[in-house]
C-alpha positions as CSV (number, residue, x, y, z in Angstrom):
1,M,0.1,0.3,0.0
2,G,2.7,2.3,0.8
3,E,4.3,2.3,-3.0
4,K,1.2,2.8,-4.3
5,I,0.5,5.7,-2.3
6,E,3.9,7.2,-3.2
7,V,3.5,6.7,-6.7
8,Y,0.1,8.8,-6.4
9,R,2.0,11.5,-4.8
10,Q,4.5,11.4,-7.4
11,I,1.9,11.8,-10.0
12,N,0.2,14.5,-8.2
13,Q,3.3,16.7,-7.7
14,S,3.8,16.3,-11.2
15,Q,0.4,17.5,-12.1
16,E,0.6,20.4,-10.1
17,K,4.4,21.3,-10.9
18,L,2.7,20.9,-14.7
19,T,-0.3,23.5,-13.8
20,Y,2.3,25.9,-11.9
21,Y,4.5,26.2,-15.1
22,I,1.8,26.8,-17.5
23,I,0.5,29.4,-15.0
24,A,3.7,30.9,-14.5
25,L,4.4,30.4,-18.7
26,C,0.6,32.3,-19.2
27,V,1.6,35.7,-17.1
28,T,5.2,36.0,-18.5
29,A,3.6,35.8,-21.8
30,I,0.8,38.1,-21.0
31,G,3.8,40.4,-19.9
32,F,5.8,40.5,-22.4
33,S,2.9,40.8,-24.9
34,I,2.3,44.1,-23.3
35,I,6.2,45.1,-23.5
36,Q,6.0,43.9,-27.2
37,S,2.7,46.1,-27.7
38,N,3.4,49.5,-25.5
39,D,4.2,51.9,-27.8
40,L,2.0,50.8,-30.6
41,T,-1.3,52.3,-31.8
42,L,-4.4,50.8,-31.5
43,T,-5.5,49.2,-34.9
44,C,-7.1,45.8,-35.8
45,Y,-3.9,44.2,-36.4
46,L,-3.8,44.1,-32.4
47,I,-6.8,41.7,-32.3
48,P,-5.0,38.5,-32.9
49,L,-2.5,39.6,-29.5
50,G,-5.6,40.8,-27.5
51,I,-7.0,37.3,-28.1
52,A,-3.7,36.0,-26.9
53,V,-3.6,37.7,-24.0
54,L,-7.4,37.2,-22.9
55,S,-6.8,33.3,-23.6
56,W,-3.8,33.0,-21.2
57,S,-5.7,34.7,-18.8
58,I,-8.1,32.7,-19.0
59,S,-5.8,29.5,-19.0
60,V,-4.6,30.8,-15.4
61,F,-7.8,31.2,-14.1
62,Y,-8.8,27.8,-14.9
63,G,-5.2,26.8,-13.8
64,I,-6.1,28.2,-10.4
65,K,-9.3,26.0,-10.5
66,S,-7.5,22.9,-11.1
67,L,-5.5,23.4,-8.4
68,K,-8.2,24.6,-5.8
69,N,-9.8,21.5,-6.7
70,R,-6.7,19.0,-6.2
71,T,-6.7,20.7,-2.6
72,N,-10.2,19.9,-2.6
73,L,-9.6,16.2,-3.3
74,Q,-6.7,15.7,-1.1
75,F,-9.0,16.7,1.6
76,E,-12.1,14.3,0.5
77,N,-9.0,11.6,0.4
78,Y,-8.6,12.4,3.7
79,E,-11.8,12.5,4.8
80,L,-12.3,9.1,3.2
81,L,-9.6,7.2,4.7
82,R,-10.7,8.6,8.7
83,V,-14.4,7.1,7.9
84,E,-12.9,4.0,6.6
85,E,-10.7,3.2,9.4
86,G,-13.6,4.4,11.6
87,S,-12.1,7.5,13.4
88,H,-14.0,10.2,11.8
89,E,-16.5,12.2,13.9
90,V,-19.1,11.9,11.5
91,L,-19.8,8.5,12.6
92,D,-19.9,8.8,16.2
93,G,-19.1,5.6,17.0
94,N,-21.7,4.1,14.3
95,I,-20.0,1.4,12.2
96,Q,-23.0,1.0,9.8
97,L,-22.4,4.4,8.8
98,I,-18.9,3.6,7.3
99,K,-20.6,2.5,4.1
100,P,-22.8,5.2,3.0
101,A,-20.5,8.2,4.2
102,S,-17.9,6.7,2.2
103,K,-20.1,6.1,-0.7
104,I,-20.7,9.7,0.0
105,L,-17.1,10.9,-0.4
106,N,-16.6,8.7,-3.0
107,D,-18.9,10.7,-4.8
108,N,-17.6,13.6,-4.1
109,I,-13.9,12.7,-4.8
110,S,-15.3,11.1,-8.6
111,S,-17.1,14.4,-9.0
112,I,-13.9,16.5,-8.1
113,Q,-11.7,14.8,-9.9
114,R,-13.5,15.1,-13.0
115,K,-14.3,19.1,-12.5
116,A,-10.0,19.1,-12.2
117,S,-9.7,17.0,-15.4
118,F,-11.9,19.3,-17.1
119,H,-10.1,22.3,-15.8
120,T,-6.7,21.1,-16.3
121,A,-8.0,20.4,-19.9
122,I,-9.2,24.1,-20.3
123,Q,-6.1,25.1,-19.2
124,H,-4.2,23.7,-21.8
125,V,-6.2,24.5,-24.5
126,L,-5.8,28.0,-24.0
127,F,-2.3,28.0,-23.1
128,Y,-1.6,26.7,-26.8
129,F,-4.6,28.7,-28.5
130,G,-3.1,31.9,-27.2
131,I,0.5,30.7,-28.3
132,T,-1.1,30.8,-31.8
133,A,-2.4,33.1,-31.7
134,Y,0.3,35.5,-30.7
135,L,2.3,34.0,-33.7
136,F,-0.7,34.9,-36.3
137,W,-0.4,38.3,-35.0
138,H,3.4,38.5,-35.0
139,I,3.3,37.0,-38.6
140,L,0.6,39.7,-39.5
141,K,2.8,42.6,-37.9
142,M,5.7,41.4,-39.6
143,Y,3.7,41.7,-43.1
144,H,2.0,44.8,-42.0
145,N,5.7,46.6,-41.5
146,T,7.0,45.1,-44.8
147,I,4.2,46.7,-46.9
148,T,4.5,50.0,-44.9
149,S,8.0,50.1,-45.1
């Protein structure tokens, strides 16, 4: 059982690190975009850049939601362990409540896992969409500079 817990812990840490890494990349990309567009006049050529910044911003939001879900998941798992060993205060010494309480907690865990997976997937999609929009803006900017030179 100890090996399974260690593998679970390592997987969870890897997922959290990836989420934090993507959040950091998005925030850095937003800052870089602001620096890149600081001296530009407002034109329709900036629309793809605005889409990229918006996409990265929403990606950060979903990344934070994913991390919150993972924290909730750890808490629910802890509560489940306490219920299954019979030490949770909600049982009040009644062993017959272990099975229904475990069912409720398992349902909660499944729901939180689905939410966390969804939020992580949205975070990744928006991160890559932001990169694509930024590259499109950069090519458009190069084209605009070429025709106006």
